[in-house]
SEMI-908247 format. One line per field, with one value per residue: residue in three letters; y, z, x of N, C-alpha, C in turn. Coordinates in pm, whole numbers. Atoms other than C-alpha are relative to their C-alpha. Last residue first. Layout:
<pts>
resn	[ALA,...]
nY	[Y,...]
nZ	[Z,...]
nX	[X,...]
caY	[Y,...]
caZ	[Z,...]
caX	[X,...]
cY	[Y,...]
cZ	[Z,...]
cX	[X,...]
</pts>
This chain:
<pts>
resn	[VAL,THR,LYS,VAL,GLU,LYS,MET,LYS,LYS,GLU,TYR,ILE,GLU,VAL,VAL,GLU,ARG,LEU,ARG,ARG,VAL,GLY,GLU,VAL,ILE,LYS,GLU,GLU,PRO,PRO,LEU,CYS,PHE,SER,LEU,ARG,MET,ALA,SER,CYS,LYS,VAL,ALA,LYS,VAL,ARG,PHE,ALA,LYS,GLY,PRO,VAL,TYR,PHE,ILE,LYS,LYS,LYS,VAL,ALA,ILE,ASP,PHE,MET,GLU,MET,THR,ASP,TYR,ARG,GLU,PRO,LEU,THR,PHE,TRP,ILE,PHE,LEU,GLY,GLY,GLU,PRO,LYS,SER,TRP,LYS,VAL,GLY,GLU,MET,HIS,GLY,PHE,ASN,GLU,GLU,LEU,ALA,LYS,LEU,MET,THR,ASN,LYS,LYS,ARG,ARG,TYR,LEU,ASP,ILE,SER,PRO,LYS,ILE,LYS,GLU,LEU,ILE,ASP,TYR,ARG,GLN,LEU,PHE,ARG,ALA,THR,MET,ARG,GLN,THR,LEU,ALA,PRO,SER,CYS,LEU,ASP,ALA,ALA,GLN,LYS,ALA,MET,VAL,ILE,LYS,ARG,VAL,ILE,LYS,GLU,HIS,ALA,ILE,VAL,ILE,GLY,ILE,ARG,LEU,GLY,PRO,ALA,LEU,ILE,LYS,SER,PHE,THR,ASN,LEU,LEU,ILE,VAL,ARG,ASP,LEU,GLY,GLY,ILE,LYS,PHE,ILE,PRO,ASP,ILE,HIS,GLU,GLY,GLU,PHE,ARG,LEU,ALA,GLY,TYR,PRO,ASP,ASP,GLU,ILE,ILE,LEU,PHE,ASP,TYR,LYS,GLU,ALA,LEU,GLU,VAL,LEU,ARG,LYS,ARG,LYS,GLU,LEU,SER,MET,THR,VAL,GLY,ALA,PRO,ASN,HIS,PHE,ASN,PRO,VAL,VAL,TYR,ILE,PHE,LYS,LEU,MET,ASN,LEU,GLN,GLY,LEU,SER,GLU,LEU,GLU,LYS,LEU,LYS,LYS,GLU,VAL,TYR,ASP,LEU,ASN,THR,GLY,ASP,ASP,GLU,ILE,PRO,ALA,ALA,ILE,PHE,ARG,PRO,PHE,ARG,THR,SER,PHE,ALA,ASN,LEU,ALA,GLY,LEU,TYR,VAL,PRO,ASP,ASP,VAL,ILE,CYS,TYR,SER,ARG,SER,ASP,LEU,PHE,ILE,LYS,SER,ILE,LEU,ASP,LEU,ALA,GLN,GLN,SER,GLY,VAL,THR,ILE,VAL,VAL,ASN,ASP,GLU,THR,LEU,GLY,LYS,ILE,GLY,TYR,VAL,ARG,HIS,LEU,LEU,LYS,LEU,VAL,GLU,ALA,LYS,LEU,GLU,PRO,ASP,GLY,GLU,THR,THR,SER,TYR,GLN,LEU,VAL,TYR,LYS,TYR,GLU,LYS,GLU,ILE,VAL,GLU,LYS,ALA,ILE,GLU,ALA,LEU,GLU,GLU,LYS,PRO,PHE,THR,GLU,PRO,ASP,PRO,ALA,GLY,GLY,GLY,PHE,SER,ILE,ALA,ASP,GLN,SER,GLY,ALA,TYR,LYS,LEU,LEU,GLU,ARG,ILE,LEU,SER,SER,LYS,LEU,ASN,ARG,GLY,LEU,TYR,SER,LEU,LYS,GLU,HIS,LEU,ILE,GLU,ASP,THR,MET]
nY	[-106,58,49,-119,-59,85,-20,-129,16,81,-89,-94,74,30,-127,-35,89,-52,-110,61,53,-110,-49,108,11,-102,45,104,131,88,-46,-26,106,-4,61,29,-64,47,121,98,121,85,58,-41,-139,-22,10,-97,-132,-23,27,-121,17,-116,46,-38,127,64,-80,37,129,-28,-38,110,13,-125,12,-133,-53,-50,-141,-17,70,-44,98,-62,92,-11,-4,-117,-85,61,-77,81,7,-85,25,-66,-137,-20,-103,60,88,-50,-74,73,123,-38,-39,122,74,-66,16,137,7,-71,82,118,-40,-32,126,69,-69,41,139,11,-42,108,113,-13,46,125,96,18,69,137,76,21,102,128,49,37,132,105,52,-4,111,119,-32,22,81,-76,-119,38,13,-134,-72,51,-57,-142,-14,20,-117,-113,-82,-55,21,-16,-16,34,-8,-80,-75,-122,-111,-53,-48,91,138,15,91,-46,106,-40,108,-56,52,43,-89,-133,-98,-125,23,62,-98,-71,-116,-128,-55,-144,-54,-40,114,125,112,94,80,91,136,5,135,-6,135,-12,107,51,-37,-107,-109,-28,-49,-132,-94,-19,-88,-133,-61,-34,-109,-125,-33,-61,93,-18,-43,71,112,124,102,-51,-121,23,111,128,67,143,36,111,124,-21,115,-33,-81,89,-36,-101,-128,-38,-38,-132,-96,-24,-79,-138,-49,-34,-120,-113,-14,-88,42,-93,-144,-26,83,143,87,116,125,112,117,136,92,50,9,-80,-141,-70,-47,-97,-124,-64,-61,-111,-119,-34,-74,-101,12,130,73,135,97,136,121,40,39,-110,1,55,-39,-144,-58,38,-85,-136,-3,16,-131,-85,3,113,42,-69,63,-98,42,72,-97,-63,-83,-113,-125,-67,-130,-3,-4,66,135,85,15,95,134,39,35,134,94,15,87,135,67,33,113,122,44,-43,81,15,-122,-88,65,32,-120,-91,-71,-21,-42,-125,-111,-29,-58,-132,-93,-20,-77,-140,-54,-12,-110,23,-118,10,94,-68,53,120,-22,71,-77,-123,35,-84,60,-19,122,129,29,23,133,78,-74,82,128,-22,-47,108,92,136,82,100,97,135,39,10,123,110,13,111,-28,-113,43,81,-91,-84,78,83,-19]
nZ	[-1,-36,-138,-87,6,-79,-141,-41,-11,-120,-114,-3,-42,-142,-71,4,-96,-133,-25,-15,-137,-95,-1,-53,-142,-70,-4,-100,44,68,125,111,100,93,129,84,131,99,61,28,63,-84,86,-50,-39,-144,-35,79,-63,-88,-142,-80,-87,-70,-46,91,54,72,121,98,56,81,135,91,9,64,145,33,136,14,-41,-144,-44,-122,-26,-103,-108,-86,76,3,117,76,34,111,9,104,26,123,-27,-124,-87,-97,-91,-137,-29,44,-80,-136,3,16,-126,-99,39,-36,-146,-42,38,-87,-129,17,21,-129,-85,41,-39,-87,65,90,-88,-52,-138,-38,111,64,-95,-17,120,-1,-101,52,96,-71,-60,98,53,146,60,38,65,144,39,-22,84,134,-4,-20,127,88,-47,34,143,13,-64,92,-28,-135,-32,-141,-39,-139,-49,-123,8,76,-88,40,138,76,-8,37,115,118,96,114,81,132,85,-73,-112,39,68,-76,-141,-4,39,-123,-33,16,-131,-4,17,-119,-74,63,-96,41,113,-39,44,141,57,130,53,141,55,134,101,93,-26,-144,-55,60,-65,-138,10,31,-125,-82,69,-28,-142,-15,-18,-127,16,-78,74,-79,59,53,-50,60,94,-55,130,14,141,16,70,117,88,96,108,97,137,51,12,-134,-76,49,-45,-142,-8,32,-110,-110,37,-11,-145,-55,-140,-105,9,39,116,-31,88,64,-57,91,-87,44,-93,-112,-128,-93,42,-64,-133,13,60,-98,-101,63,4,141,64,100,-4,-28,121,-24,92,-6,22,-128,-95,-23,-87,-135,-63,-5,-101,-132,-28,-22,-130,-101,-20,-70,-144,-73,84,-24,75,67,77,-91,-99,54,117,26,-60,62,-63,-48,-146,-65,51,-27,-145,-43,43,-90,-128,15,8,-136,-74,56,-49,111,87,-59,-106,-133,-54,-145,-74,13,-51,-143,-72,-26,-122,-12,125,44,-83,17,133,2,-74,79,119,-39,-33,123,85,120,43,-45,87,116,121,61,132,7,22,-76,-80,-104,-31,-133,-82,70,67,143,20,83,124,119,-6,-9,131,98,-20,-28,118,26,103,-54,-61,104,77,-91,-113,-5,78,-58,-129,27,49,-112,-86,-101,-134]
nX	[-102,-132,3,0,-134,-89,33,-55,-146,-25,22,-112,-119,13,-14,-142,-67,30,-93,-134,-4,-8,-138,-84,33,-78,-139,-23,48,-96,-60,92,-13,112,-28,117,1,97,-54,104,-52,-84,-104,-130,23,13,141,78,-12,115,-26,19,116,55,131,108,51,-111,-24,102,-42,-120,41,-26,-145,-45,19,48,-17,-138,-13,-23,-121,-66,-104,-83,-37,-117,-125,-85,23,110,121,53,145,60,141,46,43,76,-56,-92,73,-7,-122,-120,-11,-37,-142,-79,9,-84,-141,-37,-6,-121,-117,0,-57,-142,-72,0,-96,-136,-26,-117,-124,-42,-30,-136,14,-64,-10,129,89,-50,38,145,28,-51,100,123,-21,-27,125,14,-74,75,128,-16,-116,-123,8,-46,-145,-57,14,-105,-126,1,-29,-144,-63,1,117,13,140,33,141,23,137,4,125,-20,-36,-130,16,87,-46,-140,-6,-73,-26,-83,-56,-31,-107,-118,-29,-48,84,8,34,132,100,35,-82,68,37,21,134,73,53,-42,-2,-105,50,107,-32,-42,18,-65,-19,-36,-83,28,-100,35,-96,-17,127,22,-90,50,117,-51,-47,116,69,-71,18,133,112,70,138,101,58,-8,-87,-126,-65,-132,-17,44,10,-28,-18,-94,36,83,-19,-106,58,66,-41,92,-71,-43,120,42,-100,25,122,-37,-84,90,77,-92,-23,103,13,-43,23,138,33,-1,79,-63,51,-28,3,35,-63,81,-70,81,-5,-112,41,109,-51,-87,86,72,-84,-22,108,-36,-145,-61,-38,-52,57,-51,79,60,-104,-92,-116,15,126,21,-89,50,116,-47,-66,104,61,-95,26,-56,-113,-128,-109,-85,-118,-89,-48,-120,27,-89,46,115,25,137,9,-113,-24,117,8,-103,43,109,-61,-56,112,52,-92,14,121,89,-29,54,-91,45,109,0,34,-115,-121,-3,45,-112,38,145,65,-63,49,142,21,-63,86,123,-38,-14,131,78,-46,81,75,139,71,60,-61,60,58,128,122,22,116,59,131,57,-11,-5,-126,22,59,-91,-28,23,-69,-144,-47,10,-111,46,25,-102,33,11,-127,-103,24,-32,93,94,121,73,55,118,105,43,89,-65,57]
caY	[-861,-1192,-1033,-833,-1154,-1324,-1036,-1049,-1421,-1365,-1086,-1315,-1592,-1354,-1219,-1572,-1664,-1358,-1474,-1804,-1610,-1410,-1717,-1875,-1547,-1502,-1835,-1734,-1405,-1093,-842,-976,-1155,-862,-927,-698,-722,-809,-780,-420,-151,156,438,494,468,150,49,157,-27,-353,-333,-331,-595,-595,-865,-748,-935,-608,-436,-717,-662,-295,-400,-588,-268,-210,-576,-562,-915,-1002,-1023,-1348,-1305,-1206,-1219,-1037,-1161,-927,-903,-961,-1293,-1569,-1457,-1698,-1481,-1557,-1702,-1741,-1821,-2132,-2165,-2497,-2366,-2081,-2185,-2460,-2305,-1962,-2112,-2289,-1969,-1775,-2024,-2035,-1655,-1659,-1927,-1736,-1415,-1575,-1735,-1403,-1226,-1489,-1428,-1050,-1030,-1233,-988,-700,-811,-605,-339,-110,-151,-63,239,368,317,508,781,822,808,1088,1308,1349,1401,1744,2085,1960,2022,2310,2142,1817,1969,2086,1745,1575,1800,1710,1340,1367,1517,1258,974,780,581,708,576,594,586,662,522,425,178,-54,-276,-492,-346,21,18,163,141,339,285,541,378,495,688,527,168,-37,-394,-324,-81,-339,-545,-885,-1175,-1384,-1741,-1888,-1889,-1663,-1337,-1043,-853,-734,-587,-211,-225,66,87,418,366,666,730,738,527,283,295,264,-21,-205,-149,-299,-594,-674,-658,-865,-1142,-1134,-1199,-943,-1079,-1106,-1003,-789,-506,-425,-636,-909,-777,-568,-267,-54,313,407,747,1092,1052,1402,1344,1064,1310,1319,1137,842,825,827,539,348,384,263,-56,-103,-85,-334,-578,-504,-647,-569,-863,-1239,-1336,-1044,-683,-458,-128,194,503,806,1167,1384,1587,1678,1566,1242,1122,1104,939,681,605,549,340,84,13,-240,-183,-85,266,462,837,1105,1471,1781,1831,1823,1553,1515,1716,1718,1356,1244,1441,1276,928,985,1118,794,592,698,1040,1063,979,1078,862,896,1165,912,720,434,215,-122,-298,-665,-673,-772,-698,-403,-242,-310,-138,165,184,175,473,661,598,739,1040,1127,1261,1481,1755,1785,1737,1982,1913,1649,1374,1581,1762,1476,1225,1070,1083,1077,824,587,599,542,255,72,120,9,-316,-388,-304,-518,-499,-838,-857,-540,-743,-520,-274,-335,-244,-437,-800,-684,-901,-723,-875,-532,-239,-166,-213,79,329,72,210,570,476,263,529,782,1121,1322,1643,1805,2138,2177,2100,2367,2603,2663,3004,2977,2629,2752,3026,2782,2520,2781,2905]
caZ	[1601,1646,1655,1336,1152,1270,1141,808,770,843,582,321,404,389,51,-81,34,-150,-464,-444,-382,-698,-908,-817,-869,-1195,-1324,-1220,-1411,-1202,-1139,-884,-631,-398,-102,198,445,811,1054,1149,1307,1399,1190,1407,1220,1057,696,552,833,686,408,58,-174,-459,-596,-806,-599,-546,-456,-212,-29,21,137,439,643,571,637,984,1114,1483,1520,1321,962,865,520,468,140,-98,-402,-295,-208,52,182,341,571,626,897,981,1341,1259,897,730,550,405,50,-25,183,30,-319,-250,-117,-419,-667,-481,-503,-872,-943,-748,-924,-1264,-1164,-1023,-1343,-1552,-1337,-1377,-1685,-1525,-1235,-1483,-1676,-1989,-2176,-1900,-1686,-1981,-2064,-1707,-1706,-2032,-1891,-1586,-1792,-2018,-1752,-1573,-1197,-1094,-957,-868,-501,-404,-558,-395,-48,-122,-266,46,261,52,70,448,456,200,426,262,-39,-179,-512,-692,-1066,-1184,-1538,-1532,-1253,-1493,-1444,-1130,-928,-1020,-1022,-672,-336,-18,228,502,802,1105,993,650,768,1033,909,536,568,756,437,449,422,102,172,120,-191,-456,-367,-592,-554,-207,-319,-308,11,244,535,721,1047,1234,1608,1883,2169,2195,1829,1703,1947,1823,1463,1547,1715,1401,1185,1442,1431,1051,1050,917,630,628,354,593,352,245,402,207,293,609,514,824,925,1265,1296,1452,1807,1960,2127,2327,2493,2849,2976,3099,2761,2576,2795,2740,2365,2391,2569,2313,2028,2200,2245,1883,1746,1377,1144,1169,1169,1399,1321,1602,1664,1594,1761,1562,1681,1384,1176,886,619,815,713,346,408,646,401,115,342,424,796,987,1258,1185,1212,1480,1447,1710,1634,1786,1494,1242,1085,955,636,513,601,411,108,113,155,-136,-343,-282,-374,-735,-874,-690,-770,-506,-399,-131,-326,-611,-395,-149,-22,-85,-18,-122,-137,-496,-673,-466,-462,-835,-912,-704,-896,-1226,-1120,-1012,-1352,-1530,-1298,-1379,-1064,-762,-890,-1211,-1530,-1730,-2102,-2324,-2210,-2234,-2568,-2700,-2664,-3012,-3126,-2783,-2653,-2946,-2957,-2583,-2592,-2864,-2683,-2355,-2509,-2675,-2364,-2115,-1862,-1712,-1919,-1742,-1418,-1139,-972,-600,-598,-437,-537,-810,-1010,-1173,-1479,-1642,-1420,-1349,-973,-954,-835,-589,-266,-337,-458,-150,87,-57,-45,273,342,673,548,312,592,819,524,305,256,536,425,68,185,394,118,-114,-425]
caX	[3865,3683,3336,3402,3496,3177,2966,3148,3073,2705,2697,2851,2602,2306,2416,2467,2115,1983,2158,1969,1645,1714,1788,1454,1268,1455,1321,969,965,1034,747,498,722,788,1014,995,1282,1330,1622,1547,1763,1561,1419,1112,782,910,850,1184,1367,1237,1493,1341,1484,1735,1966,2259,2521,2706,2378,2297,2625,2539,2191,2329,2344,1977,1897,2053,2099,2145,1766,1741,1613,1260,1101,773,624,445,216,-144,-303,-317,21,269,481,848,1070,1439,1536,1740,1848,1764,1456,1661,1753,1502,1222,1280,1278,948,793,921,780,447,424,511,250,-15,83,25,-305,-427,-325,-507,-820,-794,-1016,-1294,-1319,-1288,-1594,-1546,-1739,-1867,-1556,-1333,-1551,-1520,-1144,-1105,-1332,-1109,-790,-908,-1070,-739,-793,-913,-816,-464,-389,-618,-921,-809,-839,-1192,-1282,-1148,-1368,-1675,-1591,-1582,-1932,-2050,-1942,-1662,-1543,-1213,-1091,-756,-704,-352,-399,-32,-104,-292,-598,-599,-309,-347,-727,-740,-914,-955,-1240,-1314,-1481,-1685,-1991,-1997,-2032,-1853,-1903,-1915,-1626,-1420,-1428,-1600,-1356,-1329,-1219,-875,-656,-510,-686,-594,-924,-823,-490,-548,-758,-674,-918,-887,-1075,-1213,-1209,-1472,-1332,-1622,-1727,-1370,-1308,-1616,-1505,-1166,-1337,-1532,-1221,-1031,-1290,-1294,-920,-671,-463,-83,165,373,458,190,-84,-256,-606,-646,-431,-488,-478,-619,-780,-797,-671,-667,-1005,-844,-607,-744,-434,-641,-815,-483,-361,-685,-644,-283,-395,-670,-419,-185,-472,-564,-239,-300,-347,-394,-24,51,145,268,88,278,130,234,225,139,387,152,401,442,96,190,527,381,101,344,569,301,345,555,439,81,-54,-239,-282,-240,-291,-131,109,-173,-386,-741,-795,-437,-361,-669,-555,-211,-357,-596,-307,-121,-428,-391,-471,-803,-1166,-1423,-1715,-1987,-2174,-2197,-2443,-2408,-2692,-2533,-2203,-2217,-1839,-1762,-2091,-2204,-1861,-1829,-2159,-2055,-1726,-1916,-2127,-1815,-1660,-1964,-1976,-1611,-1448,-1522,-1292,-1494,-1295,-1084,-1101,-938,-1178,-1495,-1483,-1271,-1554,-1560,-1196,-1031,-1284,-1230,-852,-826,-1078,-885,-554,-712,-837,-504,-302,-494,-205,-109,210,324,373,250,490,538,905,1188,1221,1455,1691,1986,2153,2189,2096,1731,1773,2014,1753,1619,1759,1664,1319,1253,1383,1141,1316,1280,1093,1186,1316,1022,775,925,915,1219,1375,1631,1738,1782,2017,2222,2238,2385,2207]
cY	[59,105,-46,-44,120,56,-81,29,130,-16,-73,92,91,-71,-23,129,31,-86,58,108,-67,-47,111,46,-105,3,102,-45,-108,-127,-100,28,33,-103,4,-54,-34,74,-56,-119,-102,-122,-79,-73,60,149,21,5,104,136,36,-34,132,-38,109,-69,22,-131,-64,75,-42,-129,27,38,-105,-5,130,6,142,61,56,145,14,-91,49,-107,75,-113,-16,-23,117,81,-80,61,-82,-21,95,-35,78,148,22,100,-60,-90,41,69,-74,-123,42,31,-128,-75,63,-28,-137,-6,66,-88,-116,34,23,-133,-69,68,-50,-144,-21,33,-123,-116,-2,-32,-137,-113,-28,-78,-145,-85,-31,-114,-131,-59,-46,-137,-118,-64,2,-109,-124,32,-8,-74,83,119,-33,-4,141,73,-46,67,148,15,-9,126,126,71,45,-17,19,32,-49,24,93,83,131,119,52,46,-96,-145,-28,-102,61,-119,58,-110,80,-31,-31,89,137,109,133,-23,-58,101,64,116,137,42,153,66,50,-121,-129,-112,-105,-90,-99,-140,-6,-140,9,-140,31,-113,-61,46,113,122,43,63,142,100,28,100,141,70,46,119,132,41,75,-92,9,58,-73,-122,-141,74,32,123,-1,-120,-144,-43,-147,-34,-108,-130,13,-117,39,78,-85,43,114,135,48,50,142,101,35,93,147,55,42,131,119,9,96,-57,77,149,22,-77,-145,-80,-119,-130,-121,-97,-141,-82,-46,-6,91,147,85,58,108,132,74,72,120,134,25,61,-141,12,-133,-64,-134,-78,-126,-137,-41,-44,136,27,-51,37,149,58,-31,92,141,7,-7,140,91,7,-108,-50,83,-75,123,-38,-64,105,59,77,120,138,73,129,-8,-12,-74,-144,-90,-24,-106,-139,-48,-48,-143,-98,-24,-99,-142,-74,-24,-124,-133,-55,62,-85,-24,134,87,-46,-22,124,104,83,41,52,132,121,45,71,141,102,32,88,148,64,16,107,-31,118,-22,-93,66,-45,-129,18,-86,65,123,-64,78,-71,17,-114,-141,-32,-31,-137,-74,70,-77,-132,26,46,-111,-93,-139,-81,-94,-106,-146,-46,-19,-133,-111,8,-109,26,111,-41,-77,93,85,-77,-94]
cZ	[141,8,46,146,93,4,90,147,49,24,132,122,10,52,150,77,5,108,140,29,26,144,103,12,66,149,70,7,98,-52,-66,-133,-129,-110,-85,-133,-71,-132,-109,-73,-17,-80,84,-80,54,28,149,44,-71,67,87,146,72,78,91,35,-99,-63,-84,-132,-109,-66,-91,-146,-104,-20,-74,-152,-9,-138,-18,34,152,36,117,50,95,100,85,-70,3,-124,-80,-42,-122,-2,-109,-23,-122,15,122,103,110,102,147,43,-36,88,138,3,-5,134,102,-35,45,152,49,-29,99,134,-11,-11,135,83,-49,42,89,-62,-81,91,62,146,41,-104,-61,91,11,-118,5,97,-64,-97,80,65,-94,-48,-150,-47,-29,-83,-151,-51,12,-96,-137,1,13,-133,-87,44,-38,-144,-9,60,-86,14,144,15,151,36,144,48,120,-19,-74,89,-52,-142,-85,-4,-41,-112,-122,-92,-117,-77,-129,-88,68,117,-18,-64,72,143,8,-29,130,34,-23,141,5,-34,125,63,-75,105,-45,-111,18,-56,-147,-61,-142,-48,-146,-36,-134,-87,-102,25,146,52,-54,76,138,-10,-23,128,81,-70,34,144,12,5,136,-25,73,-68,58,115,-75,21,-56,-92,32,-146,-8,-147,21,-67,-117,-93,-105,-117,-107,-142,-46,1,139,78,-44,57,145,5,-23,120,117,-30,26,151,70,141,121,3,-49,-124,46,-86,-72,68,-92,118,-34,96,117,143,90,-40,65,135,-8,-52,103,98,-62,-8,-147,-66,-44,7,42,-135,25,-116,35,-8,137,111,14,94,144,75,15,110,136,38,35,140,104,20,77,148,75,-97,20,-66,-51,-67,102,94,-50,-124,-21,63,-76,72,54,150,81,-39,39,150,46,-36,98,130,-13,2,141,71,-54,53,-104,-82,58,104,130,41,150,71,-12,44,150,78,38,121,21,-125,-39,81,-16,-132,-5,67,-86,-118,36,27,-127,-105,-127,-48,44,-93,-122,-123,-57,-134,-4,-21,75,61,116,11,142,99,-58,-75,-148,-37,-91,-130,-131,-5,0,-134,-103,11,44,-123,-25,-103,46,56,-103,-71,91,122,14,-72,63,130,-26,-42,113,82,99]
cX	[15,109,138,7,12,142,91,-29,65,150,29,-12,123,125,-3,27,149,65,-21,105,135,7,17,144,87,-32,90,146,45,-67,96,70,-75,22,-126,48,-131,18,-91,61,-112,47,99,108,130,-20,-25,-145,-85,1,-119,24,-20,-125,-54,-131,-115,-41,110,19,-97,52,120,-26,39,151,31,-14,-57,26,141,36,14,117,85,97,92,15,126,133,97,-34,-102,-134,-39,-150,-49,-147,-45,-36,-89,50,86,-69,15,129,129,19,49,149,83,-3,92,146,44,16,130,121,1,65,150,75,12,109,136,29,123,135,40,37,139,-30,53,3,-137,-93,49,-43,-149,-31,46,-103,-122,12,24,-130,-22,95,-83,-125,17,123,128,-5,56,152,60,-1,118,130,8,42,153,63,7,-135,-19,-150,-8,-145,-6,-142,-17,-126,18,34,134,-27,-84,45,144,-15,66,20,78,72,12,120,133,41,64,-83,-27,-48,-141,-109,-47,94,-63,-44,0,-132,-72,-67,32,14,100,-51,-114,16,40,-1,54,34,26,97,-39,117,-11,86,18,-128,-20,86,-57,-114,53,42,-121,-67,68,-24,-132,-122,-68,-139,-111,-62,-14,69,130,89,142,21,-41,-10,39,4,105,-41,-96,33,103,-59,-68,31,-92,72,39,-120,-37,99,-32,-123,36,77,-90,-74,91,6,-97,-23,47,-33,-143,-42,16,-98,62,-39,12,-4,-48,84,-88,56,-82,9,109,-38,-107,54,84,-92,-71,72,37,-123,38,152,59,29,68,-62,77,-66,-55,95,67,117,-15,-127,-25,87,-60,-117,47,59,-111,-56,95,-34,76,107,127,115,75,132,94,56,131,-46,90,-21,-109,-35,-142,-21,106,28,-116,-5,98,-53,-107,66,50,-117,-52,92,-16,-123,-108,31,-45,97,-49,-120,23,-20,126,138,-3,-42,105,-42,-145,-68,65,-45,-145,-25,58,-92,-122,39,9,-136,-83,27,-80,-84,-145,-76,-67,78,-57,-68,-125,-134,-49,-124,-57,-135,-56,25,0,128,-25,-57,98,37,-8,77,149,58,0,120,-47,-39,117,-40,-2,133,111,-19,47,-91,-106,-131,-83,-68,-129,-113,-55,-104,68]
</pts>
């Protein structure tokens, strides 16, 4: 089949689909001697493999009529009950029922389903700049009009958001704004945490201008330091906030367990969209997760993981200071949890252009351009410290300094030509 014939057969969406920039850039990251700060994959040594192996064997042998069969679209009732207990224990969220919960195939499916039920080409949605690439990809399939709000050290720039809200109101288009999407805890990719004051103000803005808040919290349980901050969901409630969570970062991503907490009317629409997408999430991994939560205290179980990631984060911060502390105009975030550091070079750098040098040095990162609504030059990059061992983090940052030095030299050579 020729490209021309295929182009004619494809839908508008099919013609505009693009491969994940991260996956394209990191496809060589598994080569020998390579060090990757690219993906957000948890350290496999944190997976409770023995416990999950025992549970898998048991539920397949004793509960095969359920776990090897189709499940309900809404999700395993036993898992949903455990999720509600965790929400109460961790966040102090009360008053929810199983009708407020739907289990998805990871948070990525949740983002895709949300885009399907809320967005179309007439819609506006507000996202951060930089924004989590998975959300940007999911929302982009509906071709909405994006409003990209700059990220500050304490979260989304809400002055900018309010300015844009007033502009939409003056244009008579406020009803076309569907939601704002935020990652308030240990932002991916920026690594920052939204302050309590901003969380409260965001809810106030949502009430005043009548829009929804999508609160994505995959990293909230991985806090290394600082005080717990109430989720936006607890402040704004079911009528204003949709809360997304996952067990990918605190249990195992291969289980593909995502969670949506929302008003029952929204949950019902998500369920309808999920029925068309995949009928149901796998009963086996849902029941395995439920049994794990029933038998083990997951908050105690993740304490070694938190200690490990804290050490890795501190190792990377120290290495960045040693290798880049002398460079004028270089800065990086200092996350209180999560898996990522946002590393910014002076504006004259282009980390996408610089990536070719990084490949030769076998050090991988994700250029900041991948996290921008508009594909413009960017001098930042996302560094993930969760997967490499500490000695490779040190070596990787050293290689990164070499990459920057080589790129700087090439820029000077171009200027003199």
